C-alpha positions in Angstrom: -52.1 -8.1 -21.8 -50.4 -11.3 -21.4 -51.2 -13.8 -18.4 -47.8 -12.9 -17.0 -48.6 -9.1 -16.8 -52.2 -9.6 -15.4 -50.6 -11.7 -12.7 -47.8 -9.0 -12.0 -50.6 -6.3 -11.7 -52.7 -8.6 -9.5 -49.7 -9.2 -6.9 -49.1 -5.5 -7.2 -52.4 -4.5 -6.1 -52.7 -7.1 -3.2 -49.4 -5.8 -2.1 -50.8 -2.1 -2.1 -53.8 -3.3 -0.2 -52.0 -5.3 2.3 -49.8 -2.1 3.0 -52.7 0.1 3.4 -54.4 -2.5 5.6 -51.3 -2.6 8.0 -51.1 1.4 8.2 -54.6 1.7 8.9 -54.5 -1.1 11.7 -51.6 1.1 13.1 -53.6 4.4 12.9 -56.5 2.5 14.7 -54.1 1.2 17.6 -52.5 4.7 18.3 -56.1 6.2 18.3 -57.0 3.3 20.9 -53.7 4.2 23.0 -54.4 7.9 23.0 -58.1 7.2 24.2 -56.7 5.1 27.2 -54.4 7.9 28.1 -57.3 10.5 27.7 -59.2 8.7 30.5 -55.9 8.3 32.8 -54.2 11.7 32.2 -55.5 14.5 34.5 -54.1 18.1 35.1 -51.2 18.8 33.2 -49.9 15.3 32.5 -50.7 16.0 28.6 -48.2 18.9 28.9 -45.6 17.0 30.6 -45.9 13.7 28.3 -45.9 15.9 25.0 -42.8 17.7 26.3 -41.3 14.2 27.1 -42.3 13.1 23.6 -40.6 16.0 21.8 -37.4 15.7 23.7 -37.1 11.7 24.3 -39.4 10.2 21.6 -38.0 6.6 21.9 -38.5 6.6 25.7 -42.0 8.3 25.2 -43.2 5.5 23.2 -42.3 2.9 25.6 -43.7 4.9 28.5 -47.0 5.2 26.3 -47.1 1.4 25.9 -46.6 0.8 29.7 -49.3 3.3 30.8 -51.7 2.0 28.4 -50.9 -1.6 29.8 -51.3 -0.4 33.2 -54.5 1.5 32.6 -55.9 -1.2 30.4 -55.5 -3.8 33.3 -57.0 -1.4 35.8 -53.6 -1.1 37.7 -54.0 2.8 37.6 -56.9 5.0 37.2 -55.4 8.5 36.9 -52.0 9.9 36.4 -51.3 13.9 37.0 -48.7 15.9 35.6 -46.7 16.0 38.8 -46.8 12.1 39.0 -45.5 11.7 35.8 -43.0 14.3 36.0 -41.7 12.4 39.0 -41.6 9.3 37.5 -39.5 10.8 34.7 -37.0 12.5 37.1 -36.7 9.0 39.1 -36.0 7.5 35.6 -33.0 9.8 35.2 -34.7 12.0 32.5 -34.6 16.1 32.8 -37.7 17.0 30.9 -37.7 20.6 30.3 -41.3 22.5 30.9 -42.3 25.9 29.6 -42.5 27.8 32.7 -43.8 31.4 33.3 -44.0 33.6 36.3 -47.0 35.9 36.1 -48.1 38.4 38.8 -51.7 39.5 39.6 -51.7 43.2 40.2 -55.0 45.2 40.1 -57.0 42.4 38.5 -54.7 42.0 35.7 -52.1 39.3 35.1 -48.6 40.7 34.3 -45.6 38.7 33.1 -42.2 39.1 35.2 -40.8 41.1 32.1 -43.7 43.6 32.3 -43.6 44.1 35.9 -39.6 44.8 36.0 -40.2 47.2 33.0 -42.6 49.3 34.9 -41.3 52.3 36.6 -41.6 52.7 40.2 
């Protein structure tokens, strides 16, 4: 191999290592954000946040960064699902959550459709 080919291979390898280093750093950063949110989110906050992420991904990412900053600085200690949903509504976002109505009858939970199918 010539010196030129060796230099080209060396540069190529350095570029690959640099890319890998950047992606690993981003993964660690995302993991740290998740850990901070795990400490802060209570009740159904994850359900609301995941629904927001599915429906408004760009806004959810910005919201995640802001919540992580506030939690890291100690300005917030916990966020419930209701508080997060209320915040999103105040921002003008209509986050659709999966809701079900269930009725407890004779110690058994029945969905509303099951209850309506029953004959009186």
